[in-house]
Backbone as XML, in Angstrom:
<?xml version="1.0"?>
<chain id="A" units="angstrom">
  <residue number="1" name="MET">
    <atom name="N" x="78.572" y="102.670" z="99.896"/>
    <atom name="CA" x="78.026" y="101.580" z="99.490"/>
    <atom name="C" x="78.060" y="100.655" z="100.458"/>
  </residue>
  <residue number="2" name="SER">
    <atom name="N" x="77.220" y="99.631" z="100.334"/>
    <atom name="CA" x="77.073" y="98.914" z="101.524"/>
    <atom name="C" x="78.027" y="97.894" z="101.612"/>
  </residue>
  <residue number="3" name="THR">
    <atom name="N" x="78.453" y="97.190" z="102.832"/>
    <atom name="CA" x="79.575" y="95.998" z="102.680"/>
    <atom name="C" x="79.092" y="95.131" z="102.029"/>
  </residue>
  <residue number="4" name="ASP">
    <atom name="N" x="77.630" y="94.709" z="101.988"/>
    <atom name="CA" x="77.376" y="93.478" z="101.186"/>
    <atom name="C" x="77.601" y="93.839" z="99.515"/>
  </residue>
  <residue number="5" name="ILE">
    <atom name="N" x="77.424" y="94.880" z="98.942"/>
    <atom name="CA" x="77.704" y="95.235" z="97.517"/>
    <atom name="C" x="79.393" y="95.237" z="97.519"/>
  </residue>
  <residue number="6" name="ASN">
    <atom name="N" x="80.505" y="95.893" z="98.672"/>
    <atom name="CA" x="81.673" y="95.407" z="98.388"/>
    <atom name="C" x="82.183" y="94.061" z="98.414"/>
  </residue>
  <residue number="7" name="LYS">
    <atom name="N" x="81.469" y="93.128" z="99.333"/>
    <atom name="CA" x="81.657" y="91.706" z="99.289"/>
    <atom name="C" x="81.638" y="91.326" z="98.177"/>
  </residue>
  <residue number="8" name="ASN">
    <atom name="N" x="80.494" y="91.477" z="97.493"/>
    <atom name="CA" x="80.130" y="90.857" z="96.293"/>
    <atom name="C" x="81.133" y="91.251" z="95.076"/>
  </residue>
  <residue number="9" name="VAL">
    <atom name="N" x="81.621" y="92.299" z="95.134"/>
    <atom name="CA" x="82.654" y="92.821" z="94.380"/>
    <atom name="C" x="83.984" y="92.028" z="94.467"/>
  </residue>
  <residue number="10" name="ALA">
    <atom name="N" x="84.340" y="91.929" z="95.806"/>
    <atom name="CA" x="85.614" y="91.173" z="96.215"/>
    <atom name="C" x="85.199" y="89.542" z="95.449"/>
  </residue>
  <residue number="11" name="ARG">
    <atom name="N" x="84.180" y="88.961" z="95.821"/>
    <atom name="CA" x="84.191" y="87.797" z="95.437"/>
    <atom name="C" x="84.204" y="87.569" z="93.940"/>
  </residue>
  <residue number="12" name="ARG">
    <atom name="N" x="83.633" y="88.582" z="93.045"/>
    <atom name="CA" x="83.658" y="88.588" z="91.461"/>
    <atom name="C" x="84.945" y="88.639" z="91.231"/>
  </residue>
  <residue number="13" name="LEU">
    <atom name="N" x="86.042" y="89.243" z="92.027"/>
    <atom name="CA" x="87.403" y="89.287" z="91.666"/>
    <atom name="C" x="87.894" y="87.896" z="91.263"/>
  </residue>
  <residue number="14" name="TYR">
    <atom name="N" x="87.908" y="87.271" z="92.207"/>
    <atom name="CA" x="88.298" y="85.891" z="92.476"/>
    <atom name="C" x="87.469" y="84.900" z="91.500"/>
  </residue>
  <residue number="15" name="GLU">
    <atom name="N" x="86.248" y="84.674" z="91.610"/>
    <atom name="CA" x="85.156" y="83.737" z="90.981"/>
    <atom name="C" x="85.358" y="84.218" z="89.583"/>
  </residue>
  <residue number="16" name="GLU">
    <atom name="N" x="85.024" y="85.164" z="88.962"/>
    <atom name="CA" x="84.889" y="85.834" z="87.872"/>
    <atom name="C" x="86.187" y="85.963" z="87.012"/>
  </residue>
  <residue number="17" name="VAL">
    <atom name="N" x="87.132" y="86.859" z="87.334"/>
    <atom name="CA" x="88.099" y="87.385" z="87.074"/>
    <atom name="C" x="89.319" y="86.444" z="87.060"/>
  </residue>
  <residue number="18" name="ILE">
    <atom name="N" x="89.787" y="86.010" z="87.969"/>
    <atom name="CA" x="90.602" y="84.940" z="88.125"/>
    <atom name="C" x="90.363" y="83.446" z="87.713"/>
  </residue>
  <residue number="19" name="THR">
    <atom name="N" x="89.197" y="82.969" z="88.234"/>
    <atom name="CA" x="89.220" y="81.447" z="87.897"/>
    <atom name="C" x="88.570" y="81.567" z="86.447"/>
  </residue>
  <residue number="20" name="LEU">
    <atom name="N" x="87.677" y="82.215" z="86.199"/>
    <atom name="CA" x="86.795" y="81.901" z="84.871"/>
    <atom name="C" x="87.533" y="82.889" z="84.007"/>
  </residue>
  <residue number="21" name="ARG">
    <atom name="N" x="88.652" y="83.606" z="84.117"/>
    <atom name="CA" x="89.447" y="84.392" z="83.154"/>
    <atom name="C" x="88.852" y="85.363" z="82.560"/>
  </residue>
  <residue number="22" name="ARG">
    <atom name="N" x="87.993" y="86.215" z="83.186"/>
    <atom name="CA" x="87.260" y="87.358" z="82.529"/>
    <atom name="C" x="87.621" y="88.660" z="83.013"/>
  </residue>
  <residue number="23" name="PRO">
    <atom name="N" x="89.055" y="88.962" z="82.102"/>
    <atom name="CA" x="89.835" y="90.386" z="82.427"/>
    <atom name="C" x="88.699" y="91.545" z="82.364"/>
  </residue>
  <residue number="24" name="GLU">
    <atom name="N" x="87.604" y="91.377" z="81.416"/>
    <atom name="CA" x="86.831" y="92.616" z="81.168"/>
    <atom name="C" x="86.137" y="92.906" z="82.235"/>
  </residue>
  <residue number="25" name="VAL">
    <atom name="N" x="86.003" y="92.102" z="83.333"/>
    <atom name="CA" x="85.058" y="92.431" z="84.473"/>
    <atom name="C" x="85.779" y="93.386" z="85.344"/>
  </residue>
  <residue number="26" name="LEU">
    <atom name="N" x="87.233" y="93.488" z="85.062"/>
    <atom name="CA" x="88.042" y="94.730" z="85.800"/>
    <atom name="C" x="87.516" y="96.013" z="85.813"/>
  </residue>
  <residue number="27" name="GLU">
    <atom name="N" x="87.163" y="96.103" z="84.230"/>
    <atom name="CA" x="86.723" y="97.751" z="83.848"/>
    <atom name="C" x="85.572" y="98.051" z="84.824"/>
  </residue>
  <residue number="28" name="GLU">
    <atom name="N" x="84.664" y="96.996" z="85.160"/>
    <atom name="CA" x="83.310" y="97.571" z="85.950"/>
    <atom name="C" x="83.946" y="97.458" z="87.624"/>
  </residue>
  <residue number="29" name="ILE">
    <atom name="N" x="84.929" y="96.521" z="88.119"/>
    <atom name="CA" x="84.924" y="96.648" z="89.479"/>
    <atom name="C" x="86.143" y="97.071" z="90.066"/>
  </residue>
  <residue number="30" name="ALA">
    <atom name="N" x="87.020" y="97.615" z="89.348"/>
    <atom name="CA" x="88.276" y="98.260" z="89.554"/>
    <atom name="C" x="88.350" y="99.682" z="89.201"/>
  </residue>
  <residue number="31" name="ALA">
    <atom name="N" x="88.431" y="100.417" z="90.162"/>
    <atom name="CA" x="88.723" y="101.801" z="89.561"/>
    <atom name="C" x="89.752" y="102.198" z="88.942"/>
  </residue>
  <residue number="32" name="GLU">
    <atom name="N" x="89.620" y="103.317" z="87.999"/>
    <atom name="CA" x="91.145" y="103.447" z="87.064"/>
    <atom name="C" x="92.205" y="103.671" z="87.944"/>
  </residue>
  <residue number="33" name="ASP">
    <atom name="N" x="92.169" y="104.180" z="89.033"/>
    <atom name="CA" x="93.333" y="105.021" z="89.917"/>
    <atom name="C" x="93.596" y="104.010" z="91.075"/>
  </residue>
  <residue number="34" name="LEU">
    <atom name="N" x="93.134" y="102.522" z="90.727"/>
    <atom name="CA" x="93.646" y="101.636" z="91.725"/>
    <atom name="C" x="95.111" y="101.654" z="92.097"/>
  </residue>
  <residue number="35" name="VAL">
    <atom name="N" x="95.369" y="101.123" z="93.497"/>
    <atom name="CA" x="96.638" y="100.827" z="93.828"/>
    <atom name="C" x="96.952" y="99.298" z="94.270"/>
  </residue>
  <residue number="36" name="ASP">
    <atom name="N" x="97.534" y="98.516" z="93.286"/>
    <atom name="CA" x="97.869" y="97.059" z="93.846"/>
    <atom name="C" x="99.184" y="97.075" z="94.192"/>
  </residue>
  <residue number="37" name="GLU">
    <atom name="N" x="99.305" y="96.844" z="95.926"/>
    <atom name="CA" x="100.220" y="96.490" z="96.276"/>
    <atom name="C" x="101.338" y="95.688" z="96.114"/>
  </residue>
  <residue number="38" name="ALA">
    <atom name="N" x="100.758" y="94.635" z="95.643"/>
    <atom name="CA" x="101.373" y="93.461" z="95.044"/>
    <atom name="C" x="102.434" y="93.464" z="94.092"/>
  </residue>
  <residue number="39" name="VAL">
    <atom name="N" x="102.149" y="94.760" z="93.291"/>
    <atom name="CA" x="102.868" y="95.204" z="92.011"/>
    <atom name="C" x="104.151" y="95.885" z="92.294"/>
  </residue>
  <residue number="40" name="VAL">
    <atom name="N" x="105.239" y="95.611" z="91.953"/>
    <atom name="CA" x="106.340" y="96.256" z="92.190"/>
    <atom name="C" x="106.724" y="97.036" z="90.958"/>
  </residue>
  <residue number="41" name="ASN">
    <atom name="N" x="107.332" y="98.482" z="90.932"/>
    <atom name="CA" x="107.347" y="99.032" z="89.631"/>
    <atom name="C" x="106.711" y="98.758" z="88.728"/>
  </residue>
  <residue number="42" name="GLY">
    <atom name="N" x="105.342" y="98.967" z="88.850"/>
    <atom name="CA" x="104.348" y="99.147" z="87.880"/>
    <atom name="C" x="103.867" y="100.547" z="87.241"/>
  </residue>
  <residue number="43" name="THR">
    <atom name="N" x="103.017" y="100.446" z="86.297"/>
    <atom name="CA" x="102.839" y="101.924" z="85.951"/>
    <atom name="C" x="101.612" y="102.481" z="86.435"/>
  </residue>
  <residue number="44" name="GLY">
    <atom name="N" x="100.971" y="102.041" z="87.664"/>
    <atom name="CA" x="100.133" y="102.347" z="88.425"/>
    <atom name="C" x="98.615" y="102.454" z="87.953"/>
  </residue>
  <residue number="45" name="GLY">
    <atom name="N" x="97.430" y="102.441" z="88.584"/>
    <atom name="CA" x="96.225" y="102.244" z="87.912"/>
    <atom name="C" x="95.633" y="100.656" z="87.822"/>
  </residue>
  <residue number="46" name="ARG">
    <atom name="N" x="94.406" y="100.712" z="87.130"/>
    <atom name="CA" x="93.982" y="99.271" z="87.052"/>
    <atom name="C" x="95.072" y="98.451" z="86.194"/>
  </residue>
  <residue number="47" name="ALA">
    <atom name="N" x="95.707" y="98.905" z="85.318"/>
    <atom name="CA" x="96.538" y="98.024" z="84.419"/>
    <atom name="C" x="97.634" y="97.625" z="85.352"/>
  </residue>
  <residue number="48" name="ASP">
    <atom name="N" x="98.118" y="97.802" z="86.617"/>
    <atom name="CA" x="98.825" y="96.963" z="87.678"/>
    <atom name="C" x="97.927" y="96.007" z="87.969"/>
  </residue>
  <residue number="49" name="LEU">
    <atom name="N" x="96.672" y="96.003" z="88.193"/>
    <atom name="CA" x="95.910" y="94.762" z="88.628"/>
    <atom name="C" x="95.870" y="93.741" z="87.455"/>
  </residue>
  <residue number="50" name="VAL">
    <atom name="N" x="95.437" y="94.556" z="86.497"/>
    <atom name="CA" x="95.110" y="93.272" z="85.071"/>
    <atom name="C" x="96.429" y="92.993" z="84.899"/>
  </residue>
  <residue number="51" name="ALA">
    <atom name="N" x="97.897" y="93.249" z="84.825"/>
    <atom name="CA" x="99.101" y="92.635" z="84.789"/>
    <atom name="C" x="99.306" y="91.613" z="86.017"/>
  </residue>
  <residue number="52" name="HIS">
    <atom name="N" x="98.691" y="91.873" z="87.123"/>
    <atom name="CA" x="99.014" y="90.694" z="88.342"/>
    <atom name="C" x="98.343" y="89.669" z="88.164"/>
  </residue>
  <residue number="53" name="VAL">
    <atom name="N" x="97.020" y="90.059" z="87.491"/>
    <atom name="CA" x="95.929" y="88.960" z="87.267"/>
    <atom name="C" x="96.469" y="87.979" z="85.980"/>
  </residue>
  <residue number="54" name="GLN">
    <atom name="N" x="97.151" y="88.437" z="85.256"/>
    <atom name="CA" x="97.796" y="88.112" z="83.817"/>
    <atom name="C" x="98.951" y="87.152" z="84.361"/>
  </residue>
  <residue number="55" name="GLY">
    <atom name="N" x="99.757" y="87.555" z="84.884"/>
    <atom name="CA" x="100.756" y="86.834" z="85.841"/>
    <atom name="C" x="100.548" y="85.892" z="86.646"/>
  </residue>
  <residue number="56" name="VAL">
    <atom name="N" x="99.274" y="85.865" z="87.274"/>
    <atom name="CA" x="98.700" y="84.791" z="87.858"/>
    <atom name="C" x="98.577" y="83.555" z="86.837"/>
  </residue>
  <residue number="57" name="TRP">
    <atom name="N" x="97.642" y="84.110" z="85.677"/>
    <atom name="CA" x="97.472" y="82.908" z="84.647"/>
    <atom name="C" x="98.438" y="82.499" z="84.057"/>
  </residue>
  <residue number="58" name="ASP">
    <atom name="N" x="99.621" y="83.251" z="83.780"/>
    <atom name="CA" x="100.922" y="82.869" z="82.973"/>
    <atom name="C" x="101.596" y="81.633" z="83.811"/>
  </residue>
  <residue number="59" name="THR">
    <atom name="N" x="101.535" y="82.000" z="85.235"/>
    <atom name="CA" x="102.303" y="80.974" z="86.035"/>
    <atom name="C" x="101.397" y="79.755" z="86.478"/>
  </residue>
  <residue number="60" name="VAL">
    <atom name="N" x="100.210" y="79.813" z="86.789"/>
    <atom name="CA" x="99.349" y="78.640" z="87.449"/>
    <atom name="C" x="98.445" y="78.281" z="86.187"/>
  </residue>
  <residue number="61" name="GLU">
    <atom name="N" x="98.723" y="77.206" z="85.851"/>
    <atom name="CA" x="97.797" y="76.761" z="84.897"/>
    <atom name="C" x="96.415" y="75.815" z="85.444"/>
  </residue>
  <residue number="62" name="ASP">
    <atom name="N" x="95.552" y="76.290" z="84.945"/>
    <atom name="CA" x="94.173" y="75.575" z="85.648"/>
    <atom name="C" x="94.045" y="76.199" z="86.914"/>
  </residue>
  <residue number="63" name="VAL">
    <atom name="N" x="94.209" y="77.585" z="86.920"/>
    <atom name="CA" x="94.147" y="78.181" z="88.447"/>
    <atom name="C" x="92.717" y="78.232" z="88.731"/>
  </residue>
  <residue number="64" name="LYS">
    <atom name="N" x="92.403" y="77.999" z="89.916"/>
    <atom name="CA" x="91.277" y="77.804" z="90.683"/>
    <atom name="C" x="91.264" y="79.012" z="91.992"/>
  </residue>
  <residue number="65" name="ALA">
    <atom name="N" x="90.569" y="80.069" z="92.147"/>
    <atom name="CA" x="90.464" y="80.768" z="93.239"/>
    <atom name="C" x="89.161" y="80.767" z="93.915"/>
  </residue>
  <residue number="66" name="THR">
    <atom name="N" x="89.221" y="80.258" z="95.099"/>
    <atom name="CA" x="88.019" y="79.954" z="95.739"/>
    <atom name="C" x="87.961" y="80.720" z="97.224"/>
  </residue>
  <residue number="67" name="VAL">
    <atom name="N" x="86.992" y="81.675" z="97.056"/>
    <atom name="CA" x="86.739" y="82.398" z="98.222"/>
    <atom name="C" x="86.085" y="81.470" z="99.635"/>
  </residue>
  <residue number="68" name="THR">
    <atom name="N" x="87.062" y="81.662" z="100.617"/>
    <atom name="CA" x="86.177" y="80.839" z="101.732"/>
    <atom name="C" x="85.707" y="81.706" z="102.911"/>
  </residue>
  <residue number="69" name="ASP">
    <atom name="N" x="86.025" y="82.823" z="102.781"/>
    <atom name="CA" x="85.381" y="83.877" z="103.734"/>
    <atom name="C" x="85.641" y="85.154" z="103.650"/>
  </residue>
  <residue number="70" name="LEU">
    <atom name="N" x="84.601" y="86.071" z="103.989"/>
    <atom name="CA" x="84.552" y="87.255" z="103.669"/>
    <atom name="C" x="84.320" y="88.134" z="104.742"/>
  </residue>
  <residue number="71" name="VAL">
    <atom name="N" x="85.102" y="89.281" z="105.365"/>
    <atom name="CA" x="84.789" y="90.061" z="106.639"/>
    <atom name="C" x="84.899" y="91.531" z="106.049"/>
  </residue>
  <residue number="72" name="ALA">
    <atom name="N" x="83.837" y="92.153" z="106.345"/>
    <atom name="CA" x="83.527" y="93.547" z="105.899"/>
    <atom name="C" x="83.073" y="94.478" z="106.773"/>
  </residue>
  <residue number="73" name="GLU">
    <atom name="N" x="83.768" y="95.804" z="107.067"/>
    <atom name="CA" x="83.493" y="96.761" z="107.888"/>
    <atom name="C" x="83.966" y="98.229" z="107.040"/>
  </residue>
  <residue number="74" name="GLY">
    <atom name="N" x="82.946" y="98.962" z="106.974"/>
    <atom name="CA" x="83.238" y="100.156" z="106.203"/>
    <atom name="C" x="83.408" y="99.921" z="104.864"/>
  </residue>
  <residue number="75" name="ASP">
    <atom name="N" x="84.869" y="100.501" z="104.595"/>
    <atom name="CA" x="85.083" y="100.665" z="102.937"/>
    <atom name="C" x="85.960" y="99.356" z="102.446"/>
  </residue>
  <residue number="76" name="ARG">
    <atom name="N" x="86.365" y="98.680" z="103.504"/>
    <atom name="CA" x="87.269" y="97.228" z="103.501"/>
    <atom name="C" x="86.615" y="96.111" z="103.631"/>
  </residue>
  <residue number="77" name="VAL">
    <atom name="N" x="87.315" y="95.156" z="102.765"/>
    <atom name="CA" x="86.703" y="93.815" z="102.837"/>
    <atom name="C" x="88.049" y="93.042" z="102.909"/>
  </residue>
  <residue number="78" name="VAL">
    <atom name="N" x="87.987" y="91.947" z="103.889"/>
    <atom name="CA" x="89.282" y="91.060" z="104.160"/>
    <atom name="C" x="88.688" y="89.546" z="103.254"/>
  </residue>
  <residue number="79" name="VAL">
    <atom name="N" x="89.527" y="89.260" z="102.554"/>
    <atom name="CA" x="88.965" y="87.865" z="101.736"/>
    <atom name="C" x="90.163" y="87.059" z="102.088"/>
  </residue>
  <residue number="80" name="PHE">
    <atom name="N" x="89.465" y="85.527" z="102.587"/>
    <atom name="CA" x="90.351" y="84.527" z="102.920"/>
    <atom name="C" x="89.931" y="83.868" z="101.697"/>
  </residue>
  <residue number="81" name="TRP">
    <atom name="N" x="90.893" y="83.401" z="100.927"/>
    <atom name="CA" x="90.944" y="82.497" z="99.752"/>
    <atom name="C" x="91.636" y="81.666" z="99.569"/>
  </residue>
  <residue number="82" name="ARG">
    <atom name="N" x="91.267" y="80.417" z="98.694"/>
    <atom name="CA" x="92.385" y="79.552" z="98.425"/>
    <atom name="C" x="92.685" y="79.378" z="96.811"/>
  </residue>
  <residue number="83" name="ILE">
    <atom name="N" x="93.918" y="79.507" z="96.296"/>
    <atom name="CA" x="94.204" y="79.260" z="95.068"/>
    <atom name="C" x="94.922" y="77.788" z="94.806"/>
  </residue>
  <residue number="84" name="GLU">
    <atom name="N" x="94.669" y="77.272" z="94.046"/>
    <atom name="CA" x="94.926" y="76.030" z="93.518"/>
    <atom name="C" x="95.339" y="76.093" z="91.840"/>
  </residue>
  <residue number="85" name="GLY">
    <atom name="N" x="96.367" y="75.253" z="91.549"/>
    <atom name="CA" x="96.886" y="75.043" z="90.185"/>
    <atom name="C" x="97.944" y="74.230" z="89.934"/>
  </residue>
  <residue number="86" name="ILE">
    <atom name="N" x="98.717" y="74.299" z="88.830"/>
    <atom name="CA" x="99.956" y="73.745" z="88.292"/>
    <atom name="C" x="100.697" y="74.692" z="88.207"/>
  </residue>
  <residue number="87" name="GLN">
    <atom name="N" x="101.924" y="74.698" z="88.673"/>
    <atom name="CA" x="103.045" y="76.022" z="88.740"/>
    <atom name="C" x="103.796" y="75.478" z="87.032"/>
  </residue>
  <residue number="88" name="ARG">
    <atom name="N" x="103.641" y="76.488" z="86.412"/>
    <atom name="CA" x="104.317" y="76.432" z="85.104"/>
    <atom name="C" x="105.188" y="77.472" z="84.832"/>
  </residue>
  <residue number="89" name="GLN">
    <atom name="N" x="105.550" y="78.264" z="85.791"/>
    <atom name="CA" x="106.536" y="79.234" z="85.760"/>
    <atom name="C" x="107.009" y="79.768" z="87.183"/>
  </residue>
  <residue number="90" name="PRO">
    <atom name="N" x="108.370" y="79.981" z="87.227"/>
    <atom name="CA" x="109.248" y="80.570" z="88.362"/>
    <atom name="C" x="107.568" y="81.196" z="89.171"/>
  </residue>
  <residue number="91" name="LEU">
    <atom name="N" x="107.772" y="80.948" z="90.572"/>
    <atom name="CA" x="107.033" y="81.337" z="91.418"/>
    <atom name="C" x="107.659" y="81.550" z="92.968"/>
  </residue>
  <residue number="92" name="PHE">
    <atom name="N" x="107.492" y="82.859" z="93.475"/>
    <atom name="CA" x="108.313" y="82.991" z="94.778"/>
    <atom name="C" x="109.745" y="82.591" z="94.696"/>
  </residue>
  <residue number="93" name="GLY">
    <atom name="N" x="110.457" y="82.780" z="93.633"/>
    <atom name="CA" x="112.151" y="82.564" z="93.492"/>
    <atom name="C" x="111.940" y="80.931" z="93.155"/>
  </residue>
  <residue number="94" name="ALA">
    <atom name="N" x="110.991" y="80.010" z="93.397"/>
    <atom name="CA" x="111.285" y="78.732" z="93.000"/>
    <atom name="C" x="110.958" y="78.444" z="91.393"/>
  </residue>
  <residue number="95" name="PRO">
    <atom name="N" x="111.680" y="77.696" z="90.507"/>
    <atom name="CA" x="111.450" y="77.486" z="89.467"/>
    <atom name="C" x="110.490" y="76.687" z="88.809"/>
  </residue>
  <residue number="96" name="ALA">
    <atom name="N" x="109.931" y="76.594" z="87.473"/>
    <atom name="CA" x="108.637" y="76.039" z="87.113"/>
    <atom name="C" x="108.860" y="74.441" z="87.701"/>
  </residue>
  <residue number="97" name="SER">
    <atom name="N" x="107.746" y="73.780" z="88.089"/>
    <atom name="CA" x="107.864" y="72.505" z="88.725"/>
    <atom name="C" x="106.939" y="71.402" z="87.976"/>
  </residue>
  <residue number="98" name="GLY">
    <atom name="N" x="105.757" y="71.981" z="87.512"/>
    <atom name="CA" x="104.889" y="71.185" z="86.955"/>
    <atom name="C" x="104.137" y="70.689" z="87.771"/>
  </residue>
  <residue number="99" name="ARG">
    <atom name="N" x="104.309" y="70.991" z="89.158"/>
    <atom name="CA" x="103.456" y="70.439" z="90.416"/>
    <atom name="C" x="102.414" y="71.127" z="90.825"/>
  </residue>
  <residue number="100" name="HIS">
    <atom name="N" x="101.346" y="70.505" z="91.122"/>
    <atom name="CA" x="99.884" y="71.035" z="91.543"/>
    <atom name="C" x="100.172" y="71.380" z="93.009"/>
  </residue>
  <residue number="101" name="PHE">
    <atom name="N" x="99.592" y="72.163" z="93.259"/>
    <atom name="CA" x="99.608" y="73.195" z="94.769"/>
    <atom name="C" x="98.299" y="73.867" z="95.002"/>
  </residue>
  <residue number="102" name="VAL">
    <atom name="N" x="98.096" y="74.148" z="96.542"/>
    <atom name="CA" x="97.036" y="74.452" z="96.852"/>
    <atom name="C" x="97.419" y="75.545" z="98.056"/>
  </residue>
  <residue number="103" name="GLY">
    <atom name="N" x="97.204" y="76.863" z="98.152"/>
    <atom name="CA" x="97.594" y="77.749" z="98.834"/>
    <atom name="C" x="96.427" y="78.575" z="99.562"/>
  </residue>
  <residue number="104" name="ASN">
    <atom name="N" x="96.639" y="79.116" z="100.849"/>
    <atom name="CA" x="95.858" y="80.064" z="101.143"/>
    <atom name="C" x="96.269" y="81.394" z="101.258"/>
  </residue>
  <residue number="105" name="SER">
    <atom name="N" x="95.711" y="82.283" z="100.892"/>
    <atom name="CA" x="95.946" y="83.676" z="101.050"/>
    <atom name="C" x="94.813" y="84.268" z="101.781"/>
  </residue>
  <residue number="106" name="ILE">
    <atom name="N" x="95.085" y="85.745" z="102.471"/>
    <atom name="CA" x="94.182" y="86.604" z="102.568"/>
    <atom name="C" x="94.542" y="87.877" z="102.038"/>
  </residue>
  <residue number="107" name="SER">
    <atom name="N" x="93.296" y="88.501" z="101.619"/>
    <atom name="CA" x="93.625" y="90.079" z="100.768"/>
    <atom name="C" x="92.876" y="91.017" z="101.635"/>
  </residue>
  <residue number="108" name="THR">
    <atom name="N" x="93.228" y="91.960" z="101.493"/>
    <atom name="CA" x="92.526" y="93.331" z="101.955"/>
    <atom name="C" x="92.437" y="94.211" z="100.752"/>
  </residue>
  <residue number="109" name="ILE">
    <atom name="N" x="91.036" y="94.656" z="100.443"/>
    <atom name="CA" x="90.483" y="95.322" z="99.477"/>
    <atom name="C" x="89.691" y="96.579" z="100.047"/>
  </residue>
  <residue number="110" name="THR">
    <atom name="N" x="90.205" y="97.576" z="99.568"/>
    <atom name="CA" x="89.675" y="98.837" z="100.193"/>
    <atom name="C" x="88.584" y="99.341" z="98.693"/>
  </residue>
  <residue number="111" name="PHE">
    <atom name="N" x="87.624" y="99.877" z="99.005"/>
    <atom name="CA" x="86.719" y="100.310" z="98.146"/>
    <atom name="C" x="86.153" y="101.996" z="98.108"/>
  </residue>
  <residue number="112" name="ARG">
    <atom name="N" x="85.600" y="102.183" z="96.885"/>
    <atom name="CA" x="85.199" y="103.388" z="96.734"/>
    <atom name="C" x="84.204" y="103.514" z="95.663"/>
  </residue>
  <residue number="113" name="ASP">
    <atom name="N" x="82.811" y="103.844" z="96.133"/>
    <atom name="CA" x="81.559" y="103.654" z="95.269"/>
    <atom name="C" x="81.408" y="102.519" z="94.733"/>
  </residue>
  <residue number="114" name="GLY">
    <atom name="N" x="81.918" y="101.347" z="95.475"/>
    <atom name="CA" x="81.408" y="99.916" z="94.969"/>
    <atom name="C" x="82.714" y="99.408" z="93.771"/>
  </residue>
  <residue number="115" name="GLN">
    <atom name="N" x="83.619" y="100.258" z="93.722"/>
    <atom name="CA" x="84.949" y="99.782" z="93.162"/>
    <atom name="C" x="86.193" y="99.677" z="93.988"/>
  </residue>
  <residue number="116" name="ILE">
    <atom name="N" x="87.077" y="98.772" z="93.588"/>
    <atom name="CA" x="88.306" y="98.542" z="94.188"/>
    <atom name="C" x="88.927" y="99.645" z="94.025"/>
  </residue>
  <residue number="117" name="ILE">
    <atom name="N" x="89.643" y="100.114" z="94.987"/>
    <atom name="CA" x="90.772" y="101.208" z="94.890"/>
    <atom name="C" x="92.095" y="100.985" z="95.489"/>
  </residue>
  <residue number="118" name="ARG">
    <atom name="N" x="92.086" y="99.999" z="96.161"/>
    <atom name="CA" x="93.426" y="99.453" z="96.631"/>
    <atom name="C" x="93.445" y="98.064" z="96.998"/>
  </residue>
  <residue number="119" name="TYR">
    <atom name="N" x="94.152" y="96.854" z="96.629"/>
    <atom name="CA" x="94.409" y="95.675" z="96.719"/>
    <atom name="C" x="95.773" y="95.247" z="97.345"/>
  </residue>
  <residue number="120" name="LYS">
    <atom name="N" x="95.673" y="94.528" z="98.509"/>
    <atom name="CA" x="96.706" y="93.967" z="99.053"/>
    <atom name="C" x="96.810" y="92.576" z="99.324"/>
  </residue>
  <residue number="121" name="VAL">
    <atom name="N" x="97.611" y="91.483" z="99.103"/>
    <atom name="CA" x="97.426" y="90.508" z="99.387"/>
    <atom name="C" x="98.314" y="89.775" z="100.112"/>
  </residue>
  <residue number="122" name="LEU">
    <atom name="N" x="98.581" y="88.784" z="101.031"/>
    <atom name="CA" x="99.239" y="88.188" z="101.874"/>
    <atom name="C" x="99.193" y="86.494" z="101.565"/>
  </residue>
  <residue number="123" name="PRO">
    <atom name="N" x="99.959" y="85.972" z="100.596"/>
    <atom name="CA" x="99.755" y="84.444" z="100.386"/>
    <atom name="C" x="100.770" y="83.664" z="101.085"/>
  </residue>
  <residue number="124" name="ASP">
    <atom name="N" x="100.259" y="82.617" z="101.274"/>
    <atom name="CA" x="101.093" y="81.601" z="101.754"/>
    <atom name="C" x="102.141" y="81.282" z="101.336"/>
  </residue>
  <residue number="125" name="ARG">
    <atom name="N" x="103.299" y="82.016" z="101.155"/>
    <atom name="CA" x="104.533" y="81.842" z="100.198"/>
    <atom name="C" x="105.270" y="80.419" z="100.786"/>
  </residue>
  <residue number="126" name="LEU">
    <atom name="N" x="105.301" y="80.322" z="101.881"/>
    <atom name="CA" x="106.176" y="78.889" z="102.424"/>
    <atom name="C" x="105.342" y="77.695" z="102.242"/>
  </residue>
  <residue number="127" name="GLY">
    <atom name="N" x="103.828" y="77.958" z="102.574"/>
    <atom name="CA" x="103.142" y="76.438" z="101.974"/>
    <atom name="C" x="103.342" y="76.242" z="100.718"/>
  </residue>
  <residue number="128" name="ILE">
    <atom name="N" x="103.294" y="77.302" z="99.853"/>
    <atom name="CA" x="103.380" y="77.116" z="98.441"/>
    <atom name="C" x="104.686" y="76.544" z="98.041"/>
  </residue>
  <residue number="129" name="LEU">
    <atom name="N" x="105.608" y="77.006" z="98.394"/>
    <atom name="CA" x="106.819" y="76.590" z="98.057"/>
    <atom name="C" x="107.381" y="75.137" z="98.700"/>
  </residue>
  <residue number="130" name="GLN">
    <atom name="N" x="106.908" y="74.925" z="99.727"/>
    <atom name="CA" x="107.009" y="73.522" z="100.210"/>
    <atom name="C" x="106.532" y="72.483" z="99.051"/>
  </residue>
  <residue number="131" name="GLN">
    <atom name="N" x="105.363" y="72.722" z="98.540"/>
    <atom name="CA" x="104.491" y="71.996" z="97.701"/>
    <atom name="C" x="105.343" y="71.772" z="96.312"/>
  </residue>
  <residue number="132" name="ILE">
    <atom name="N" x="106.038" y="73.076" z="95.704"/>
    <atom name="CA" x="106.469" y="73.015" z="94.794"/>
    <atom name="C" x="107.953" y="72.960" z="94.398"/>
  </residue>
  <residue number="133" name="SER">
    <atom name="N" x="108.588" y="72.733" z="95.505"/>
    <atom name="CA" x="109.927" y="72.668" z="95.559"/>
    <atom name="C" x="110.328" y="71.301" z="95.562"/>
  </residue>
</chain>
């Protein structure tokens, strides 16, 4: 698959799945054997990414994920993105605050045949904690 196709799929994860709350898109863009490195003690596969996304929705009211840049080479896409919303449940060890926050994250997504097979995210935990604490 081309890097342009992979970049488009990566963008769909944030814009369609997270922001527009369309989990059904994951059946198209995420491989059944996907590994979500952000999930600890998961069941494995696409279900882990579904649970990860659901956790974001449960924790962040009015969540909006905005892709700010994409860099692709081979089967990988690095996504620079911004998340914003209102914290409604504990996040990164901080109790629910009801505060609005904006945070920048970097994700590395690996693809096979146009589908996500590995997801890794590095959120700006400190920046987010400073806003919600």
